[in-house]
N, C-alpha and C positions, 0 to 999 in steps of 0.2 A: 860534651860539646863538639858539634861536628867540626871539620876541617874547615868547612866555610867560615863557620864563627872564628877558628882559630887563625885564618887568614886576614879576616876583616880586623881584630886584634891586634895584629902583628903590622897591618897597614895604619891604625891608629897611632902606634907606638913608634912607627918609623918617622910619620906625620910630627907628633909631637917632637922627638927628638931632633928633627929637621928645623925646628924652631930657632930663630937666632937667640943668644943668651939674652938681650936686651927684652925680648919679648916675654921669654920666662921670668926675668926679674921684675918687669911691669906687673906680669899678672900674679905672683906670690906677693907684690907690694902694693898693689891698687886700693885695696881697702885699708892699708894703714896709712896711705898716704891721703885718702879722703878723710878719713879720723883726724889727722893734723888739719888739714884746709878747713874743716868744720870748728876743730877746737881754735884755731887762729882767729876766723870769722867771728868766733864768740867773744872771744878775748876782746878782739877791737871794740865789738857793738857794746859789752859791757863797760869798759874804759872810758869810751865816750859817753855813754848813756846813763849809766847804772852806778857804778863807782869805781875809785881808782887809788892805788896807794900814792902817799906822799912824804916826802924826806922834810925834817925841820933843820933850815941850814943856819937859824940865827937864835939869839938868846931872848929876842922880843917877847916872846911868849912865858918866859919865867914865872912863876914856879908850875905853871899849868903844863907847858911843855918845853923839852930841854933840846939843844943842839944834837942831832942825830936820832932823836925819836921818829917814828914811822907812824902816820896813822892811815885810817880809811877815810876818804872823802865820797859820802854818799850824794848822788846829783837828782835824786827824784823827786825828795820831799818841796823843793822848791819850785817846781811845776804846780804843785798841789796848793801852795800857802807861802807867804813872803817869809822872809828872813824874822826872826825875834830877838830883841834886846837879850843879850848873852849866848847866842850862838855864836860859836869859832867857825868862821870862814874863809875858805881858800879863793883867791880871786886873782886874777890878770890885772897886771898894774895900769892904772889909769894912764890919761895923756901927761899929768905932771909929773909921775915917775918915770915914763918914758922920755921926757925932757931931761931928766936928771941921768939917763943912761941905761935904765933898766930895759929888757928886751921884755916882748908880749908873752914869750913863753916862760919869763922868771915869776912863779907863782907867789904870791905871798899870804901869810895866813894871820889875821886879828880877830878879835872880839867884837861883836855887833852891839855897841853901845846906842845910839840915838837911831830912830826909825824915823822915815819921810813925815814931816810935820812937826816934828819935836825940837823943842829948843835947848842946845847943848851948852852948857856952861863949865869951864874949869877954873876953880878959885880955891884958895888956902887948902890945898889937899885935898879937896874933893871934885866929883863930878856931877853935875846937876842936870836932872832931866826934867824940862818945865819947872824948872825953879825947887826941885824936890831932890834932894841929895841922894845917889845910889849907895847902898850897903854892896861893898865890893870885897868879899873875903879871898879873892881869887887872885890877887895882884901882890906884885912883889914888895912894892912900898908907896904910899902915896905920890900924886902927880907933885913936882916942885913948880911948876909953872902955871901962868893964868892965860886960859883962850875962850875967847866967845863972850858974849852969847850970841850963837848962831841959830838960824833956823834951818834944820836939815830940808833940801828941796824934794820936792816929787822923784818919785823912783833913784832917790840915793839913799846913802847910809852913813854913820858917822861910825868908825869903826878904831879901834884902839889895842895896843898890843897889852899883855898883862904886865910886863915889865915897862911901866909908864914911862920912865925915866931915859928908856933905852930902846925905845921902838920908832920906827919910821912908819907914824900912822896917819890918820886924819887930822891930828893936831897940826901937822907939818905940812901934809899936801892936798887937804881938803877932802871932800865928800867922795864916797865910792859910789858909782853908777852900777845899778841893780844889773845892767848887763854884763858886767865885768866878773859876777860872781860865778864860780864853777861850783862849787857846792859846800856843805858841810862838813866838817870833822866830826867823826862820831865814835870813833873805837882808836886806840893807841896799842898797836901789836907789835912795837919793839921800841924797849929792850923788854926780855919777857918778865922781868922782876916788876914791870911797870905797867903791865898789859892792863887794859880797862877801857871804860868810858871817859871821854874827855869832856 
């Protein structure tokens, strides 16, 4: 190595050591910061459009879901096809619930029972769709009340909790507008001993 190269190396070293501490820190952490920003951006996009975790705050879905259960709510399938009878949906409270004091960000979780155009009746401990009784092995107990018959309006759904006699659902506040549906609960991921599809 020539003395000229040695002088050049010494000059570069002096220039690097003359940098302020914050520039050195920025250079060493810039890549990490970029990774964190990308990860946060992806997390926000995934939560907004693909899937998100939700906590079950009430016993309205017993025995299917218990207080404290955590589920994954997927949001893509309803862009491709409408909800079906039996789907467990998470939704923003409709106007009648907001009038009762619930805020828009207090999500509810219920099971889709009646689809647009179907007639729903609750009588003698059974739920009827178009005068045909539903076979519901997932409920806590038969409903002890009468409701309907009512026809489900277009772009709306009739939803009920599996804990029929302790559920603030469509039998109390009416039909659920489709635009209020956030997504479909697909997997319980907590507690670990009850992990699986819902």
